[in-house]
N, C-alpha and C positions, 0 to 999 in steps of 0.2 A: 504493500500500500504506500502510495507516494504521500509525502508530508508537504502540505501547501500552506504558506504564510499569506494571509489576506490582510494587507495593510490599509487602514482607513483612518479617518479623522484628520488631524493636522493642525498646525499652528496657523490658523487661517480663519477668515470670516465665513468660510464655507465648511467649517468643521461639522456642523449639524447635517448639512446636505450629504457630506461624505459618510456620516454614520448611517444614513438611510441606504446609500449604495452598498456600504460594507456589510451591514447586517442582512441585506437582501442576498448578496453574493454568497456569504458563508452558509446560508440556509439552502441555497439552490444547488451548490456543488454536490456531486455524487459522493455520499458518505461511504458507499461500498468500495469506491476506488481511491478516495483521498482522505487522509487525516488532516482535517482543516484546523489551522491554528489562527484564530482571529488576533490581529495585532493592532491595537489602537494607539495612534500617535496623538497624544494629549496636547492641549494648548500650552502646557508647560514645557513642551519639546521632548518629553521622554516617551518611550514605547512601553506599553502595558499589554498583558494578555489575561484572559479569564474565560472559563466556560460560559459564564453568565453573559458574555458579549454576543452570544447567538440571539439573545432577546433584545428587541428594540426598547422594551420597557426598562431595561437596565440603565440605558442612557436617558430615557425620558424622565425617569424618577431620580436620576443621579446616584444610583446604587453602585458606588465604586469601591466598596470595602473589600471585595474579592479580587480586585485588580492586583497583579504582580508585575514588577518591572521586568522587562525582557531586553536582551541585547543580542546582537548578531556578531559572531566572531568565527572566522575560518570556515564559513559555510554552514555553521550550526547556530541554533538558538539556545539561549540560556535564560533562566529566570532567577531572580534574587530571592533568597530565603533567609530566615533567621535575622530579620531586621536589616537585610542588605549585606550581611556578612558572609553568606554562603551562596554559591552558584549551583544550580541544578540544571543539568543538560537536558534539553527537550529533544535533541537529536539533529541530524542533518536535515536541512531544508532542501527539498528536491526542486521546488519551483515557487515563485512568488507572484502575486497579482496585486497591482497597485490600484486602490480605490480612493486615494486621497484627492480631493478637489481643492485646487488653489494652493498658494504658499509654496514652500520648498518641497512639500510632499508631492505635488503634481509637477513642480517646476524643476525637477531633476534630483532632489535629495534622496528619494527612495530608490530611484534608478541607480544613482552613484553608490549607495550603500550595498545594493544587491550585486552590482558589478564588482565592487571591491572584494566581496565575499564569494565570488564565483557562483552565485545563485541565479539560475535562469529566471528571467522576468518576462511574463506574458503581457507586457505593457511597453510603451515607447521607452527608448534609452535616453541617456543624459542629454545629448545635444539637442535633439528635437524637442524634448520636454522643456529645456531652458529657453529656447528660442520662442516657442509658441505660448509660453506663459506670459510673455510681454506682447501686448496688442500692437505696439509700435514696431517691434522687431518682426512680428508676424507679417505686417504689411511690407516691410523691406524684403523679407524672404519671398513673399508672394510676387512682388514686382520682379524679382530676379528670375522667377519661373513663369513670367508672363500671365500671372493670374491677377485679374483686376481687383482693386480695392477702392473704397471711397476716399476722396482727397482728405488729407488730415494734417494736423500739426501736433508734434510730440515734444514735450518739455518736462523738466523737473521743477519741484517746488523752489529750490534754491535759485534757479534761473528766473522764475516768476517773481520772486521777492526782489530780485535785483533789477529786473527790467520788464516789469509787468505791463507798463504802458505800451512798450514796443510790441510785445507779444499779442496784446489785445488788438492793436492796430493791424498786425499781421493776420490775425484770425478774421477780422472784418474784411480785409482786402482779398485774402486768398479763398476764404470759405463763404463769407456772408452769413447772415442769420436766417433761420434757426440752425443751431449746431447741437451735437450730442457730446457731452463731456463724460469721459470714462476713466476710472482708475485703470492704469495700464496693466496691472497684474492681478486683477480680481475677476472672478467669473460670476455666474448666476445673476447677472445684471445688478449686482450689489454696487451702490454708489452711482448708478447710471442716471443722468438727468438731461433734460432738454432745455436749452437756453435760447430765448427769443431775441435778446438784446444784450448790450454790454453789461448792464446792471445785473441781469440774471446770470450771465456767465461768471461774473465775479463770485456770486453766491454759490454757483455750481462748482467752481474750482475749489472753494474753501471746503465744501463737502467732500470732494474727491481727495483733497490733500489730507483730510482726516484719516483716510483709509490707505493711501499710497503716496509715496513721494514723487511718483511719476504719473503723468496723465496723458491721455490722447483726446484730442478734440477733432471731431470729424463733421463734415457737412451732413445735415439731416435730409433724408430723402422722403419727401412727402408722398404718401400713397404707396410706400414700399411694402413688400411682403417678406417675411422671414422664412427661409428655406433651410432645412437640415439635410445633410447627406453624410454617410459614414463609410469607413472602409476597414478591412482587416486582411491579414494574410495567413495562408497555410501552405507550407511546403514551397514557399517562394512565389506562390500565385496570389494576386491581390483580388479581393472580392469587394465590390462597391454596392451599397444599398440603393434602393429607389429614393429619390429626393422626396422629402416630406415638408409640407407647409405647416409651420407652427401656428397655433391658434392665437395670434397676437394682435390682429387688427392693424390699423395704420399707425399706431403710436409705437412706443418702445416696448420691447418684449421684456417686461419687468420681472423682478423677483416674485411678486405676487402672482403674475400670470403663470409662472412656471411651477410654483410650489404651494401657494396658499389659496384657500377658498373660504370666503367669509371670515378671514382672520385666523383660520386654523389650517394645519397641514391637511392637504387633500388626500387622506389615505394613511394607513398605518405602515405601509412598506413602500420601498422605492418603486416597486412595480405598479402599485396603485397610483402613486404620485405621477408616474409617466402616462397613465391612462387618461390624464386630464389634457393631454396634447391632442391637437387635431391631426388628421391624416388625410390631407388633400393631395390627390395625385398630380404630379407634374409631368407633362407629356412633351413629345416632339423634340425639336432642336434644343429647346431650353433644358430638357432632361439630359440630353447627351452632353451639353456643355458643362452642366453642373457635375455630372459624373466624371467627365474628363478632368476638370480642375481638381476634383477630389483625389482621383487616382494619381495625377501628376504630383500633387503635394505629398501624398503618402509615399510614393515610390522615390521621388528625388530627395526627400528628407530622411530616407532610410528608416521608416517607422515600422513598429510592430504592435501587436495587440489591436484593440478597437479604438479608432480615432474618429471623432465627429467634426465635420466642418460646418460652420454656420454661415449662410449666405444672405445677402439682401438682394431682392429682385425689384427693380424699378423700370417699368415699361418692359422693353426687350433686353435690358442690360442686367447682368449679374455681377455682384461684387462680393468678394470674400469678406466676411465680418471678423470671424475669429476661428481658431482651431482648438478643439478640446481634446487634449491627449488622454484625459481621464473623464469621459463624459458621464453624465448621470445615468445610473443603472448600467453603465458600460454600453449604453445604446443598444442593448440586446433587442429592444422592441423594433428596431429598424431591420432586423434580420430574422426574427422569430415571431410567429403569430401567437404562440402560447408560451406561458412561463415554463412549462414542462420542457420545451425545446431549448430553453436557456441552459439547462443542465448539460446537455450534449455540446452546445455551442461553447460555453466556458471551458469545458473539459478539453475540447479540441485545441483551444488556445494554449492551455497549459502544456499539453503534450507537444505542441509545435515549438514552444519555448525551450523545452528540454532537448528536443532534437536539434534545434538551432544552435544551442550552446556547444553541443558536442562537435558540430562541424565547423564552428568558428574559432575554437581554441587554437592559438598560435604559439610557436616556440619563442621564449624570451632569450635573447642572445646576451651572453656574458662578454662585455667588451674588454675587460682587463685593464681599463685605463687607470684605476687606482693603484694597481700593482706596479705600473710603469712610472 
């Protein structure tokens, strides 16, 4: 039986969303084939594990008494016992799955940890994770691959404090109003606002800078539609989903649109949460263009696991909005009609990661320079 570490949570505003994804995945994985170890990355930056983590109620009620610190070393997992004075080996980790949304968890931290430990990861690696965590860098990478994005301005808080008047004038000249202001490294539409004029953008920037020191300001597309498309790979072959129109209307696709209903979480699991999404079929040349952009980004950026691309459709033009290297519920709903199919789907990703690591291991050359 293979031992699987499912990492979720994170030192991020998206911690709770990640808990939804993580608890969903640990319960869906085939218990007959995998020994699943839930690993929670707390907002304090430490990793924890406990059998109680299989239940969402544990996190909803804040029942953390059973949590034990866990570390990874030499490809194995260990837990602290006896007040942190003793280590108990949990065993070799055969494969890991990243379910962290946002922060360093999604932005390359988990990928780097697993790579350093020689643990196969059924999720994107360090480079792609780091690039696509930043919406500004995402646009730069997309441009290099001839994938269109909405015109934007990107800057940091220190620069805004130093020459804010110039930046605001630049926004007015290059973009015009209205504009969308986004924290550059947050997802789930957290901190996303629309500004109609200079006074409003000043307020929007202050909100964004409370959450991130780097922001992206982009032109607002009136009447646009939000389109999602995902990809994954098995045995070197890339599979692309059908594009899906998110049920967002003409405004911004807000945090409430994605996850909340009448002020409460729309469902007890990540799967129910995702059922609040619309599924409008995208056809013809538009469908082919979106799927081509998705495959191009996935292939050229050497990605693995499931990655979801979010697009904006305005008239007959399509623009890449952002890339989610750890999408909600791992975007299983774009490939599976039933939750029961997700078990096989996730299992195939785990097995592919194990096979991929075996074929990618390279010899390290001893140069002898220190001896000479």
